[in-house]
N, C-alpha and C positions, 0 to 999 in steps of 0.2 A: 539397588541404588545406583551403582555404577552406570548401569544401562540408562537409567533415567537421566542422569547427568549427561551422558553422551548424546542421547536423543534430543533432549530439550535444550541443551546449551550448545554443545560443540557442533552438532549437525545443523542446528537452526542457524547459527552464527555463520558457518561455512556456506550455507546456501544463500543467506542475505549477501554475504560478500561476493560470492559468485555472480548473483544478479546485479549487484551494485555496480561491479566492474564493467557490465555490459550495457547499462543504460545511463542517462543522465540523472542527476540527483533529484530533480524536481519530479520526474516520473517515478523513480524509485520510492521517494517519500510519499506519494500518494497511497501506496500499498500497506503503509503502516496503518492507515485508516481503515483498510479493509479487515484487518486482523480481528477486531471484535465481531464482525459480520461472520467470519469463518468460525470463530469460538461459538457464537450463538447457533450457528447452522449445525455444528458438531454436537452441541448440547442437546439440541432438538433430535437430531437423528440417532445419537448414541445413547443418550440417557432419558429421553422422553420428556424434555423440559417443555413446559407449556408455551404455546404460541398465541400471544395477544396481539392487540393493535399497537401497543407500544414497540414490541419487537418488529412488527412489520413496518411500522413508520420509520423506526430508527434505521432498519436495513435498507429501505428506499432512500433515505436521506444520505446514508454513507455512499450508496452507489451513485446517486445523482451528483453528489459533491465531488466525488472522485472523477466522474466524467467531465464536469465543469472545469476542474483543475487541469486535467489532462489536455483537453482542447484549448484551454486558455494558455498553456504553456509553449504552443507551437510558435516559435519565432519566425518573423518573415525574413526575407533575404538580407536586408540591410542591418537588422539587429543580429542576426546570427554571426556575421562577421565581426562586429563589435564585441559580442559576448565571448567570442574566442580569444580575443586580446584583452578582456577585462575592462573594456571601455563601456560606458552607457551614454546614450544620447538623450536619456529622459531627465 
């Protein structure tokens, strides 16, 4: 039980904090949405969970949505300077 607590709580939190310190929050937040896709993939691979069109459609939507968000978060040069100082021109 201690091993489960260490692996599922401590190591997961430590890995998240390590990654979050190295990328901006918008990019890091996208990966929260990928977690169900990873869980479904592991369930299919490890436990033989059935794969149907809802799982495939959901997986494609998760990936597509993540790509859209990451590409949409790239600031241009003028907004990048404002974002660093907490100013918004919008």
